[in-house]
C-alpha positions as CSV (number, residue, x, y, z in Angstrom):
1,M,-71.3,-54.9,129.2
2,G,-72.2,-53.1,132.4
3,R,-70.4,-49.9,131.3
4,L,-72.6,-48.8,128.4
5,T,-70.6,-45.7,127.5
6,G,-67.1,-47.0,128.3
7,G,-66.6,-44.9,131.4
8,D,-68.2,-44.3,134.8
9,P,-71.5,-42.6,133.7
10,S,-73.8,-40.9,136.0
11,L,-77.2,-42.4,136.9
12,L,-79.0,-40.0,134.6
13,R,-76.7,-40.9,131.7
14,R,-77.2,-44.6,132.3
15,I,-80.9,-44.2,132.3
16,N,-80.7,-42.3,129.0
17,S,-78.4,-44.9,127.6
18,A,-80.8,-47.7,128.5
19,V,-83.7,-45.7,127.0
20,V,-81.9,-45.1,123.7
21,L,-80.6,-48.7,123.5
22,H,-84.2,-50.0,124.0
23,A,-85.4,-47.8,121.2
24,L,-82.6,-48.9,118.9
25,R,-83.1,-52.6,119.5
26,D,-86.8,-52.3,118.7
27,A,-86.8,-49.8,115.8
28,G,-84.4,-51.3,113.2
29,S,-82.3,-48.5,111.8
30,P,-83.6,-45.2,113.2
31,T,-82.2,-41.8,112.5
32,L,-81.3,-39.3,115.3
33,T,-84.6,-37.6,114.6
34,D,-86.4,-40.9,115.0
35,L,-84.7,-41.6,118.3
36,T,-85.5,-38.2,119.6
37,R,-89.1,-38.8,118.9
38,L,-89.1,-42.3,120.3
39,T,-87.3,-41.6,123.5
40,G,-88.5,-38.1,124.3
41,L,-84.9,-37.0,124.9
42,S,-83.3,-33.9,123.4
43,R,-81.3,-34.3,120.2
44,P,-78.0,-33.3,121.9
45,T,-78.6,-35.9,124.6
46,V,-79.4,-38.6,122.0
47,E,-76.3,-37.7,120.1
48,G,-74.1,-37.9,123.1
49,V,-75.6,-41.3,124.2
50,I,-75.2,-42.7,120.6
51,E,-71.5,-41.8,120.6
52,G,-71.0,-43.5,123.9
53,L,-72.8,-46.6,122.7
54,I,-70.7,-46.7,119.5
55,E,-67.6,-46.5,121.7
56,A,-68.9,-49.4,123.7
57,E,-69.4,-51.3,120.4
58,L,-73.0,-51.9,121.2
59,V,-74.2,-49.6,118.3
60,S,-73.0,-48.9,114.8
61,E,-73.9,-46.6,112.0
62,S,-76.0,-48.2,109.3
63,E,-75.2,-48.0,105.7
64,P,-77.4,-45.5,103.7
65,E,-80.5,-47.2,102.4
66,E,-80.4,-48.1,98.7
67,G,-83.2,-47.6,96.3
68,G,-86.0,-45.1,96.5
69,T,-85.7,-41.4,95.5
70,R,-82.3,-39.9,96.1
71,R,-82.5,-36.6,98.0
72,Q,-80.0,-33.8,97.7
73,G,-77.5,-33.3,100.4
74,R,-76.1,-35.8,102.9
75,P,-78.5,-38.6,104.0
76,A,-79.5,-38.7,107.6
77,R,-77.3,-40.9,109.7
78,R,-78.9,-44.2,110.8
79,F,-77.9,-46.4,113.6
80,R,-78.5,-50.0,114.7
81,F,-78.1,-52.2,117.7
82,R,-75.2,-54.6,117.1
83,V,-76.8,-58.0,117.9
84,E,-73.4,-59.5,117.0
85,A,-71.7,-57.5,119.7
86,G,-72.1,-60.6,121.9
87,H,-73.6,-64.1,121.8
88,L,-75.6,-66.2,124.1
89,L,-75.6,-70.0,124.7
90,G,-78.4,-72.2,126.0
91,V,-77.6,-75.7,127.0
92,E,-79.7,-78.7,128.0
93,I,-78.2,-81.6,130.0
94,G,-80.6,-84.4,130.1
95,P,-80.7,-88.2,130.8
96,H,-80.5,-89.2,127.1
97,R,-79.1,-86.2,125.3
98,V,-77.3,-82.9,125.6
99,A,-78.1,-80.0,123.3
100,A,-77.0,-76.4,122.7
101,L,-78.4,-73.3,121.1
102,V,-76.5,-70.1,120.2
103,S,-77.9,-66.7,119.5
104,G,-77.0,-63.1,119.1
105,L,-78.0,-60.4,121.6
106,D,-81.5,-60.3,120.1
107,G,-82.2,-64.0,121.0
108,R,-82.5,-65.2,117.4
109,I,-81.0,-68.6,117.1
110,I,-78.1,-68.9,114.7
111,G,-76.8,-72.4,115.6
112,A,-78.0,-75.6,117.2
113,G,-76.8,-79.1,117.9
114,S,-77.3,-82.1,120.1
115,R,-75.8,-85.5,120.9
116,E,-77.1,-88.6,122.5
117,V,-75.7,-89.7,125.9
118,S,-76.3,-92.9,127.9
119,E,-78.6,-92.6,130.9
120,A,-75.8,-94.5,132.8
121,A,-73.1,-92.1,131.9
122,S,-71.0,-90.7,134.8
123,A,-71.0,-87.0,135.5
124,D,-67.6,-86.6,133.9
125,E,-68.7,-88.4,130.8
126,R,-71.9,-86.3,130.5
127,L,-70.0,-83.1,130.9
128,E,-67.4,-84.1,128.3
129,R,-70.3,-84.7,125.9
130,V,-71.6,-81.2,126.8
131,R,-68.3,-79.7,125.9
132,Q,-68.2,-81.5,122.6
133,V,-71.7,-80.3,121.7
134,I,-70.9,-76.7,122.6
135,A,-67.6,-76.7,120.7
136,D,-69.3,-78.1,117.6
137,V,-72.2,-75.6,117.7
138,L,-69.9,-72.6,118.2
139,R,-67.6,-73.7,115.4
140,R,-70.5,-74.2,112.9
141,A,-72.1,-70.9,113.9
142,G,-68.7,-69.1,113.6
143,V,-68.9,-67.7,117.1
144,A,-65.8,-67.3,119.2
145,R,-66.1,-68.6,122.8
146,T,-64.7,-65.3,124.0
147,N,-67.7,-63.5,122.4
148,L,-70.2,-65.3,124.6
149,R,-71.8,-62.9,127.1
150,A,-73.8,-65.5,129.2
151,V,-74.5,-69.2,129.2
152,G,-77.7,-70.7,130.5
153,V,-78.0,-74.3,131.4
154,G,-81.1,-76.5,132.1
155,T,-80.7,-79.7,134.0
156,P,-82.8,-82.1,136.2
157,G,-82.6,-81.6,139.9
158,I,-82.9,-79.1,142.6
159,V,-80.4,-76.3,141.8
160,E,-78.8,-73.9,144.2
161,A,-78.3,-70.3,143.3
162,D,-74.6,-71.0,142.7
163,G,-75.3,-73.8,140.2
164,T,-74.8,-76.7,142.6
165,I,-77.2,-79.6,142.2
166,R,-78.5,-80.1,145.8
167,L,-80.5,-83.1,144.7
168,G,-80.5,-84.8,141.3
169,T,-81.7,-88.4,141.2
170,A,-82.2,-88.6,137.4
171,L,-78.6,-88.5,136.5
172,P,-75.7,-90.6,138.0
173,G,-73.4,-88.6,140.1
174,W,-75.5,-85.4,139.9
175,T,-76.4,-84.9,143.6
176,G,-73.9,-82.5,145.1
177,L,-72.3,-81.7,141.8
178,A,-70.9,-78.2,141.5
179,L,-72.2,-77.9,138.0
180,G,-72.0,-74.2,137.7
181,Q,-68.4,-74.2,138.9
182,R,-67.4,-77.1,136.6
183,L,-68.8,-75.4,133.6
184,Q,-67.5,-71.9,134.5
185,R,-64.0,-73.2,133.9
186,S,-64.8,-73.2,130.2
187,F,-66.1,-69.7,129.9
188,R,-65.2,-66.1,130.7
189,C,-68.8,-65.1,131.0
190,P,-71.4,-65.9,133.7
191,V,-72.9,-69.5,133.7
192,L,-76.5,-69.7,135.0
193,V,-77.8,-73.1,135.9
194,E,-81.5,-73.8,136.3
195,N,-83.8,-76.7,136.8
196,D,-85.0,-78.2,133.4
197,A,-88.7,-77.8,134.1
198,N,-88.2,-74.2,135.1
199,A,-86.2,-73.5,132.0
200,A,-88.9,-75.1,129.8
201,A,-91.6,-73.0,131.5
202,V,-89.6,-69.9,130.6
203,A,-89.2,-71.1,127.0
204,E,-93.0,-71.8,126.6
205,H,-93.7,-68.3,127.9
206,W,-91.2,-66.8,125.5
207,K,-91.8,-68.7,122.2
208,G,-94.2,-71.5,122.9
209,S,-97.7,-72.4,124.0
210,A,-97.8,-69.9,126.9
211,K,-96.8,-66.7,125.0
212,D,-100.2,-65.1,126.0
213,S,-100.3,-66.3,129.6
214,D,-98.5,-65.0,132.6
215,D,-99.8,-67.6,135.1
216,V,-98.6,-70.9,133.9
217,V,-97.7,-74.4,135.1
218,F,-95.4,-76.3,132.8
219,V,-95.2,-80.1,133.5
220,L,-92.2,-82.0,132.3
221,A,-94.0,-85.3,132.3
222,G,-92.2,-88.5,132.8
223,L,-92.3,-91.4,135.3
224,S,-91.2,-88.9,137.9
225,P,-92.6,-85.6,136.7
226,G,-91.3,-82.1,137.5
227,A,-93.0,-78.8,137.0
228,G,-92.0,-75.1,136.5
229,S,-94.4,-72.3,137.4
230,L,-94.7,-68.7,136.3
231,I,-96.6,-66.3,138.5
232,G,-97.3,-63.0,137.0
233,G,-94.8,-63.8,134.2
234,R,-92.0,-64.4,136.7
235,L,-90.4,-67.8,137.4
236,H,-91.3,-69.2,140.8
237,R,-88.4,-71.2,142.2
238,G,-89.4,-71.4,145.9
239,F,-87.2,-70.6,148.8
240,G,-84.7,-73.3,148.1
241,G,-85.3,-73.9,144.4
242,A,-87.5,-77.0,145.0
243,A,-90.8,-75.6,143.8
244,G,-92.5,-77.8,141.4
245,E,-91.0,-81.2,142.4
246,I,-94.3,-82.9,142.1
247,G,-92.6,-86.2,141.4
248,A,-92.1,-86.5,145.1
249,L,-95.8,-86.3,146.0
250,H,-96.0,-90.1,146.1
251,L,-94.0,-90.0,149.3
252,L,-97.0,-88.3,151.0
253,G,-98.8,-91.5,151.8
254,R,-98.7,-93.0,148.3
255,E,-96.2,-95.8,148.6
256,V,-96.5,-97.1,145.1
257,T,-93.7,-95.5,143.0
258,P,-94.3,-94.1,139.5
259,E,-92.1,-96.9,138.1
260,T,-94.4,-99.5,139.5
261,L,-97.6,-97.7,138.3
262,L,-96.7,-98.0,134.7
263,S,-95.3,-101.5,134.8
264,T,-97.3,-104.3,133.2
265,T,-95.2,-106.9,135.0
266,D,-94.2,-107.5,138.6
267,E,-90.9,-105.6,138.0
268,P,-90.9,-101.8,138.1
269,L,-89.7,-99.9,135.0
270,H,-86.4,-98.1,135.0
271,P,-87.2,-94.4,135.5
272,L,-85.1,-93.5,132.4
273,D,-86.2,-96.3,130.1
274,E,-88.3,-94.2,127.7
275,P,-88.6,-96.9,125.0
276,A,-90.1,-99.3,127.6
277,V,-92.5,-96.6,128.7
278,A,-93.5,-95.8,125.1
279,Q,-94.1,-99.5,124.6
280,V,-96.6,-99.6,127.4
281,F,-98.6,-96.8,125.8
282,T,-98.4,-98.5,122.4
283,L,-99.8,-101.7,123.9
284,A,-102.6,-99.8,125.7
285,K,-103.6,-98.2,122.4
286,Q,-103.7,-101.7,120.8
287,G,-106.1,-102.8,123.6
288,D,-103.8,-104.8,125.9
289,P,-105.7,-104.9,129.2
290,R,-102.7,-104.8,131.5
291,A,-101.1,-101.9,129.5
292,R,-104.4,-100.0,129.6
293,A,-104.7,-100.4,133.3
294,A,-101.1,-99.3,133.7
295,V,-101.7,-96.2,131.6
296,E,-104.8,-95.3,133.6
297,R,-102.8,-95.6,136.8
298,F,-100.1,-93.4,135.4
299,I,-102.5,-90.7,134.1
300,Q,-104.4,-90.7,137.4
301,R,-101.2,-90.1,139.3
302,L,-100.1,-87.4,136.9
303,V,-103.5,-85.7,137.3
304,H,-103.1,-85.8,141.1
305,D,-99.6,-84.3,140.9
306,V,-100.7,-81.5,138.5
307,A,-103.9,-80.9,140.5
308,A,-101.8,-80.2,143.6
309,L,-100.0,-77.3,141.8
310,V,-103.2,-76.1,140.1
311,L,-105.1,-75.9,143.4
312,A,-102.2,-74.0,145.0
313,L,-101.4,-71.6,142.2
314,D,-104.6,-71.3,140.2
315,P,-102.8,-70.9,136.8
316,E,-104.5,-69.8,133.7
317,L,-102.7,-72.5,131.6
318,V,-101.1,-75.9,132.1
319,V,-98.6,-76.9,129.5
320,I,-97.6,-80.6,129.2
321,G,-94.1,-81.3,127.9
322,G,-91.6,-84.1,128.2
323,W,-91.9,-87.5,126.6
324,A,-95.5,-87.8,127.7
325,A,-96.4,-84.8,125.4
326,G,-95.7,-87.0,122.4
327,L,-98.0,-89.8,123.5
328,D,-101.5,-90.2,122.3
329,G,-104.3,-90.2,124.8
330,V,-102.8,-88.0,127.6
331,L,-104.4,-84.6,127.1
332,D,-108.1,-85.4,127.2
333,P,-107.9,-87.4,130.4
334,L,-105.9,-84.7,132.1
335,R,-108.5,-82.1,131.1
336,E,-111.4,-84.2,132.3
337,E,-109.8,-85.2,135.6
338,L,-108.5,-81.6,136.4
339,A,-112.1,-80.4,135.8
340,R,-113.2,-82.9,138.5
341,Y,-110.5,-82.0,141.1
342,C,-109.9,-78.3,140.6
343,L,-112.2,-75.4,141.7
344,R,-111.4,-73.5,138.5
345,P,-110.0,-75.8,135.8
346,P,-107.2,-74.3,133.8
347,R,-106.7,-74.6,130.1
348,V,-104.5,-77.6,129.2
349,T,-102.3,-77.8,126.1
350,L,-99.2,-79.5,124.8
351,S,-95.8,-78.0,124.6
352,L,-95.2,-76.2,121.3
353,L,-91.4,-76.4,121.6
354,R,-91.3,-80.1,122.6
355,E,-87.7,-81.4,122.9
356,A,-86.3,-77.9,122.3
357,A,-88.0,-76.4,125.3
358,V,-85.2,-76.8,127.9
359,A,-82.4,-75.5,125.8
360,T,-84.6,-72.6,124.5
361,G,-85.5,-71.7,128.1
362,A,-81.8,-71.8,129.1
363,L,-81.0,-69.4,126.2
364,R,-83.8,-67.1,127.4
365,L,-82.3,-67.1,130.9
366,A,-78.9,-66.1,129.4
367,L,-80.6,-63.3,127.4
368,D,-82.4,-62.1,130.6
369,H,-79.1,-61.8,132.4
370,V,-77.5,-59.8,129.6
371,E,-80.5,-57.5,129.2
372,E,-80.3,-56.7,132.9
373,E,-76.7,-55.6,132.4
374,L,-77.5,-53.7,129.2
375,F,-80.4,-51.9,130.6
376,A,-79.3,-51.5,134.2
377,V,-79.3,-48.0,135.6
378,E,-77.1,-48.7,138.6
379,G,-73.4,-49.5,138.8
380,R,-74.1,-53.2,138.3
381,A,-77.0,-55.4,137.1
382,A,-79.3,-56.9,139.6
383,T,-79.1,-60.6,140.0
384,S,-81.8,-62.7,138.5
385,R,-81.7,-65.3,141.3
């Protein structure tokens, strides 16, 4: 993928190839004349680049358009970007389910699937479930594993650049797991591992509630919330990948754990027991006083956690995702409380992608990686991490 014309092209030729490929991808089925106009390059230059891209199997000649008035003489040749020249995979590995999306090189999803997994599953069991989902999605989409160009993965935890989980308390056996290395054994293409909240933030900016905002905080709301941030449209990971771990803020002088805050008994909730959490919110809505008090404590803590990021980053928009996004009565208190705590309150909205956000963001990260290779003007693509 890095050698667009099948050889060792000069820098100028690589620049021209990237310009033409950009135009082809965005223009449908242009003619040589169209490409000359769109790129500002000479016709002989465009012709040479097109031949190289055809040789690299990134471009093909389109069939003549049917219908309309037939003109005398040979019709102008038309070309198209071959979105089927490679495929991308986005994977979510979560506490209760694993999911996968597959797309062509244009990012359009052509296959999806998911399976439930126990929150108590071991790392090996969870990874086996991931392999099953991937195999099933690829089979149903008719995509060969060898045709994958990049795989993106979103998972809870602090993720090192090489895909190792430095700290992952949400999943059993996750801390210290060389996840990228383990998954890489199943693919010939690069495997990119990212924190789930970071991936979801990328997804919302691509196809969700944050499409029109470049300064965004995405909150993956749960008992121990996490957040992903975009600054100027770029994902902010922090020096060690731990940016946005707002679930740890209770350690700063707040001794009550989130599991205790939302409990209506003397026993803390299990961090991954989503049905029990949902039940507390249901009881609160029905007027149960202990449940209402628990929900108020939870929302207050969530507001404090989110406000810390808002004060530091001054985002235009805060997007609430995770299981809390599906619960009634969360959004308005967040807006009201952020207005009290923040110097410039941001807009607050719910995730548009909901449970698909993490896998969609993982797919976008895979697409970003491939686009860097396709449109690189040096000998190799720049790394995204």
